[in-house]
C-alpha positions in Angstrom: 80.6 -49.1 37.6 83.0 -48.7 34.7 83.1 -45.3 33.1 82.8 -45.3 29.3 85.6 -43.3 27.5 86.3 -42.9 23.8 90.0 -42.3 22.8 90.4 -40.8 19.4 94.1 -40.9 18.5 95.9 -41.8 15.2 99.1 -42.8 17.0 98.8 -46.5 18.1 101.5 -46.1 20.7 99.8 -43.2 22.4 96.4 -45.0 22.3 98.0 -48.1 24.0 99.7 -45.8 26.6 96.4 -44.1 27.5 94.4 -47.3 27.5 97.0 -49.0 29.8 97.0 -46.0 32.1 93.2 -45.9 32.4 92.5 -49.6 32.5 91.2 -49.4 36.0 87.9 -47.6 36.3 87.3 -47.0 32.6 85.8 -49.0 29.7 87.9 -47.9 26.8 86.7 -47.4 23.2 89.4 -46.6 20.6 89.3 -44.9 17.2 92.1 -43.8 14.9 90.2 -41.5 12.5 87.1 -39.3 12.4 84.9 -41.9 10.6 85.5 -44.7 13.1 85.2 -42.2 16.0 81.8 -41.0 14.9 80.5 -44.5 14.2 81.6 -45.6 17.7 80.2 -42.4 19.3 76.8 -43.0 17.6 76.8 -46.7 18.7 78.0 -46.3 22.3 77.3 -42.6 23.3 80.3 -42.2 25.6 79.9 -39.1 27.9 83.6 -38.3 27.8 86.0 -38.3 24.8 89.7 -37.6 24.4 90.4 -36.3 20.9 93.6 -35.9 19.1 93.3 -32.6 17.3 96.1 -33.6 14.9 94.2 -36.4 13.1 95.4 -36.6 9.5 93.6 -34.0 7.4 91.0 -34.9 4.8 91.6 -34.9 1.0 90.9 -31.1 1.0 93.4 -30.4 3.7 90.7 -29.6 6.3 91.3 -30.4 10.0 89.7 -33.8 10.8 90.1 -33.2 14.5 88.0 -30.0 14.5 85.4 -31.7 12.2 85.2 -34.6 14.6 84.7 -32.3 17.5 81.9 -30.4 15.8 80.1 -33.6 14.8 80.3 -35.0 18.3 78.9 -31.9 19.9 76.2 -31.5 17.3 74.9 -35.0 18.3 75.4 -34.6 22.0 76.2 -31.1 23.2 76.7 -32.3 26.8 79.6 -34.5 25.9 82.9 -33.6 27.6 85.5 -33.6 24.9 89.1 -33.2 26.0 91.5 -32.1 23.3 94.9 -33.8 23.3 97.4 -32.0 21.0 101.0 -31.0 20.5 102.5 -27.8 21.9 102.8 -26.3 18.4 99.0 -26.5 17.9 98.0 -24.5 20.9 96.1 -22.0 18.8 93.8 -24.7 17.3 93.3 -26.2 20.8 92.0 -22.8 22.0 89.8 -22.7 19.0 88.4 -26.1 19.9 87.6 -24.9 23.4 85.7 -21.9 21.8 83.7 -24.4 19.7 82.7 -26.3 22.8 85.5 -28.7 23.9 85.6 -29.1 27.7 89.4 -28.7 28.0 92.7 -29.3 26.2 95.9 -31.1 27.2 99.3 -30.8 25.6 101.4 -33.9 24.6 103.5 -35.7 25.9 100.7 -37.3 27.9 101.2 -37.4 31.7 98.8 -40.0 32.9 98.4 -38.5 36.4 97.4 -35.1 35.0 95.1 -36.6 32.4 93.4 -38.7 35.1 92.6 -35.5 37.1 91.2 -33.8 34.0 89.1 -36.9 33.2 87.8 -37.1 36.7 86.7 -33.4 36.6 85.0 -33.9 33.2 83.2 -37.0 34.4 82.1 -35.3 37.6 80.7 -32.3 35.7 78.9 -34.6 33.3 77.2 -36.4 36.2 76.2 -33.0 37.8 74.7 -31.8 34.6 72.8 -35.1 34.2 71.4 -34.9 37.7 70.4 -31.2 37.0 68.6 -32.3 33.9 66.7 -35.0 36.0 65.9 -32.3 38.6 64.6 -29.9 35.9 62.4 -32.7 34.5 61.0 -33.4 38.0 60.4 -29.7 38.6 58.6 -29.4 35.3 56.5 -32.4 36.0 55.6 -31.1 39.5 55.0 -27.6 38.3 53.1 -28.7 35.3 49.7 -30.1 34.5 48.9 -31.9 31.3 51.5 -30.0 29.4 50.9 -26.7 31.1 53.5 -25.0 33.4 52.4 -22.8 36.3 52.4 -22.3 40.0 50.6 -19.0 40.3 47.2 -18.9 42.1 45.4 -18.2 38.8 46.9 -21.3 37.1 46.4 -23.6 40.1 42.7 -22.6 40.1 42.5 -23.5 36.4 44.1 -26.9 37.1 41.5 -27.5 39.8 38.7 -26.5 37.5 39.9 -28.9 34.8 39.9 -31.8 37.3 36.3 -31.0 38.2 34.9 -30.5 34.8 36.8 -33.3 33.0 34.6 -35.9 34.7 31.5 -34.4 33.1 30.3 -33.9 29.5 29.5 -30.2 30.1 30.3 -27.7 27.4 33.3 -25.5 28.3 34.1 -22.0 27.1 37.8 -20.9 27.5 38.6 -17.2 27.3 41.9 -15.4 27.3 44.3 -13.3 25.3 46.0 -14.7 22.2 48.9 -16.9 23.2 47.8 -17.8 26.7 47.3 -21.5 25.9 43.6 -22.0 25.4 44.1 -25.1 23.2 46.4 -26.6 25.9 43.5 -26.2 28.4 41.1 -27.8 26.0 43.4 -30.7 25.5 43.9 -31.1 29.2 40.1 -31.3 29.7 39.9 -34.0 27.0 42.9 -36.0 28.3 41.5 -36.0 31.8 38.0 -37.0 30.7 36.5 -40.4 29.9 36.7 -39.5 26.2 40.5 -39.5 26.2 40.5 -42.7 24.1 38.5 -40.8 21.4 39.8 -38.1 19.0 40.6 -34.5 19.9 39.7 -32.5 16.8 40.7 -28.8 16.8 39.5 -26.2 14.3 40.2 -22.5 14.1 36.9 -20.8 13.2 38.6 -17.5 12.5 41.1 -18.8 10.0 38.7 -20.4 7.5 36.2 -18.5 5.2 32.5 -19.1 6.1 31.7 -21.3 3.1 34.7 -23.6 3.7 34.2 -23.6 7.5 30.6 -25.0 7.0 31.9 -27.8 4.9 34.8 -28.4 7.3 32.5 -28.7 10.3 29.4 -30.4 8.9 30.8 -32.2 5.8 29.1 -32.4 2.4 27.6 -34.9 0.0 29.0 -35.6 -3.5 27.6 -33.0 -5.9 26.4 -30.7 -3.1 28.2 -27.8 -4.8 30.6 -27.1 -7.6 33.8 -28.9 -6.8 32.2 -31.4 -4.4 33.4 -34.5 -6.4 33.3 -36.9 -3.4 31.5 -37.2 -0.1 33.4 -35.5 2.8 32.9 -36.1 6.5 32.9 -33.0 8.7 34.8 -32.4 11.9 31.7 -33.2 14.0 31.7 -36.8 12.6 35.5 -37.1 13.0 35.1 -36.1 16.6 32.5 -38.7 17.4 33.1 -40.3 20.8 35.7 -37.6 21.4 36.1 -33.8 21.7 35.6 -31.0 19.1 37.6 -27.9 20.0 36.2 -24.7 18.3 38.9 -22.1 18.6 38.1 -18.4 18.1 34.3 -19.2 18.1 33.6 -15.5 18.4 34.6 -15.2 14.7 31.9 -17.6 13.6 29.1 -16.2 11.4 25.5 -15.9 12.7 24.3 -18.5 10.2 26.9 -21.1 11.4 26.1 -20.2 15.0 22.5 -21.2 14.3 23.6 -24.6 12.9 26.0 -25.1 15.9 23.1 -24.3 18.3 20.9 -27.0 16.6 23.7 -29.6 17.2 24.0 -28.6 20.8 20.2 -29.0 21.3 19.7 -32.2 19.3 23.1 -33.8 19.0 22.6 -34.3 15.3 24.2 -32.8 12.1 23.3 -32.8 8.5 25.9 -32.7 5.8 25.7 -30.0 3.1 23.5 -31.4 0.4 22.4 -34.2 2.7 18.8 -35.1 3.6 19.2 -37.2 6.7 20.4 -36.4 10.2 23.5 -38.0 11.6 23.7 -38.6 15.4 27.0 -37.5 16.9 28.3 -38.1 20.4 31.0 -35.4 20.8 31.8 -32.9 23.5 32.1 -29.3 22.5 34.9 -27.1 23.9 35.1 -23.5 22.6 37.6 -20.7 23.0 37.8 -17.0 22.2 40.0 -14.0 22.7 37.2 -11.5 22.2 34.6 -10.2 24.7 31.5 -12.2 23.9 29.3 -10.0 26.1 30.1 -7.1 23.9 29.5 -9.3 20.8 26.1 -10.2 22.1 25.2 -6.5 22.8 26.2 -5.7 19.2 24.1 -8.7 17.9 27.3 -10.4 16.6 26.9 -13.5 18.8 23.8 -15.4 19.7 22.9 -15.2 23.4 21.3 -18.6 23.4 24.4 -20.1 21.9 26.6 -18.4 24.5 24.7 -20.0 27.4 24.9 -23.4 25.6 28.7 -23.3 25.2 29.6 -21.7 28.5 28.1 -24.2 31.0 31.6 -24.0 32.5 33.8 -21.0 31.8 37.6 -21.0 32.2 39.4 -17.6 32.0 43.2 -17.8 31.5 45.1 -14.9 32.9 47.6 -13.1 30.7 51.3 -13.9 31.4 52.0 -10.5 32.9 49.5 -11.3 35.7 51.1 -14.7 36.5 54.0 -13.5 38.7 56.9 -15.9 38.9 55.3 -18.2 36.3 57.1 -16.2 33.6 60.5 -17.1 35.0 59.5 -20.7 35.5 58.3 -20.9 31.9 61.4 -19.3 30.6 63.7 -21.7 32.4 61.5 -24.7 31.3 61.6 -23.6 27.6 65.4 -23.1 27.9 65.9 -26.6 29.2 63.6 -28.1 26.6 64.8 -26.3 23.5 68.6 -26.3 24.1 68.5 -30.0 23.6 66.2 -29.7 20.6 68.6 -27.3 18.9 71.7 -29.0 20.3 73.1 -25.9 21.9 75.3 -25.8 25.0 73.4 -23.1 26.9 74.0 -23.0 30.7 71.3 -20.5 31.7 70.2 -16.8 31.8 72.3 -13.9 32.9 70.9 -11.8 35.8 70.1 -9.0 33.4 68.2 -11.4 31.1 66.1 -12.7 34.0 65.4 -9.0 35.0 64.3 -8.3 31.4 62.1 -11.4 31.2 60.5 -10.5 34.6 59.7 -6.9 33.7 58.6 -7.3 30.0 54.7 -7.2 29.7 54.6 -10.1 27.2 51.7 -8.9 24.9 51.9 -12.2 23.0 51.9 -14.2 26.3 53.3 -17.7 26.6 53.5 -18.1 22.8 55.7 -15.0 22.5 57.9 -16.1 25.4 58.4 -19.5 23.9 59.3 -17.9 20.5 61.8 -15.5 22.1 63.5 -18.3 24.0 63.8 -20.4 20.9 65.3 -17.4 19.0 67.7 -16.8 21.9 69.0 -20.4 21.9 69.5 -20.4 18.2 71.3 -17.1 17.9 73.2 -17.0 21.2 77.0 -16.6 20.7 77.8 -17.6 24.3 76.8 -20.2 26.9 74.6 -17.6 28.7 71.4 -16.0 27.4 71.6 -12.2 27.5 68.7 -9.7 27.0 69.8 -8.9 23.4 69.5 -12.6 22.4 65.8 -12.4 23.2 65.4 -8.9 21.6 64.8 -7.5 25.1 67.9 -5.2 25.4 65.6 -2.1 25.4 63.5 -3.6 28.2 66.5 -4.0 30.5 67.6 -0.4 29.7 64.2 0.8 30.8 65.0 -0.4 34.3 68.3 1.5 34.3 67.1 4.8 32.8 63.8 4.9 34.6 61.4 4.8 31.7 57.8 4.5 32.8 54.9 2.8 31.2 53.9 6.0 29.4 57.2 6.0 27.4 58.5 9.1 29.1 61.7 9.3 31.2 61.8 10.4 34.8 64.5 12.7 35.8 66.7 11.1 38.5 70.2 11.3 39.8 72.7 8.5 39.3 72.3 7.5 43.0 68.5 7.3 42.6 68.8 5.2 39.5 71.2 2.8 41.3 68.9 2.5 44.3 65.9 1.8 42.1 67.8 -0.9 40.2 69.1 -2.4 43.4 65.6 -2.4 45.0 64.0 -4.1 42.0 66.7 -6.7 41.7 66.5 -7.6 45.4 62.7 -7.8 45.3 62.7 -10.0 42.1 65.4 -12.4 43.4 63.6 -12.9 46.7 60.3 -13.5 44.9 62.1 -16.0 42.6 63.3 -17.9 45.6 59.8 -17.7 47.2 61.0 -15.8 50.2 64.0 -18.0 50.9 66.5 -15.4 52.2 69.4 -17.9 52.3 69.1 -18.7 48.6 68.4 -15.1 47.7 71.5 -13.9 49.5 73.6 -16.6 47.8 72.4 -15.5 44.4 73.0 -11.9 45.1 76.5 -12.6 46.5 75.9 -11.0 49.9 75.4 -12.2 53.5 71.9 -12.7 55.0 72.4 -9.8 57.5 73.3 -7.5 54.6 70.2 -8.6 52.7 68.0 -8.0 55.7 69.5 -4.5 56.1 68.7 -3.8 52.4 65.1 -5.1 52.9 64.7 -2.6 55.8 66.4 0.2 53.7 63.9 -0.2 50.9 60.9 -1.1 53.1 60.3 -4.3 51.2 57.5 -6.5 52.5 59.0 -10.0 52.2 57.5 -13.2 53.5 60.5 -15.3 54.6 59.4 -18.9 54.1 62.6 -20.7 54.6 65.0 -18.4 56.5 
């Protein structure tokens, strides 16, 4: 298979020389200026590019070579761009590498040396492409209808969704804010026989009562001041599909009564209307408050609670999902580094430690937000704790800060031992007990790792030796 290569060089003799030298094994594209190079790149998407940094400057005197490099990497950050430049422009060549070029090569061109550089660049591109495929497969295998998780709690939820999706039973989803209640609701809808119908979400806590009633049930023309036209409600829009009532615990008692009537009769009446409208929609509700306490305080109807909670699904907070937090972090990194066109290779060991030890009060939503922020603001190819705003979290592991916010007195040796123990335990957990992989990541031999396990009396299930 011919390898596609774009040569960007304003000197026709050098272009011809490179094309002749690489005629075997490469399909050559040629460009003599930035505009034609970018047009060819957009049309053909070559994975490897040789770029003359000394392209003629634009009318303002700016470097066309660096501009071309930045534009190529903004479109495809994984492109391997090899800078070819004169010896007197070494400083700009190094600047190009800092921007994101794969490597640079000084003229005059030695074809044997250039071939080796190109082979390495092509090989690296192929490895990265295979890694991306692998990450996609892992995400698909570890995921379920858009949700990522392999912890016992999430696997139980996936199983429940499978069972409940085949019925029309009302479902109540509970969990802290940011745990993914709407994702669970969408999964139930997508796995059900109603998946050809609409999925209509509405946040009951974000809309004032008077507007919420109109949003849910609709209104007739002239029903109230400002009702200039007839409006259908969410119940009608969700006919033959699913209506998702998020934050149902915030719904007023009066609207709870109207919802109860629908659940009993499968009929609604628009505000200002006189006739009932039959609706065939499934109700899925969610809340982050304790409805049992709300019922005791007469803030939530007990009869409505039993109507909407035929099936209950409780989503665990992220801090109780074990290695799911690291799986999610890596998944979000792979997903958003392409969205934001950033060449991020991964997390530092310190960043993974910070992610694993942080309690995530905002749950998955907070994790996703911090990963996006890190990718956008990162000034290197590796995500560090400070990129996510977790530098203090990593320091806690070093200084011995406990959950109460006070510091334990400890010697330097004790602090080092604690950090070493926590690191070893987390790495082994991350590799699911695979001692070989854990020792490779830690940079030590397996016998040494076993000695450290004994030293710190760690209980480790070695699943793969």
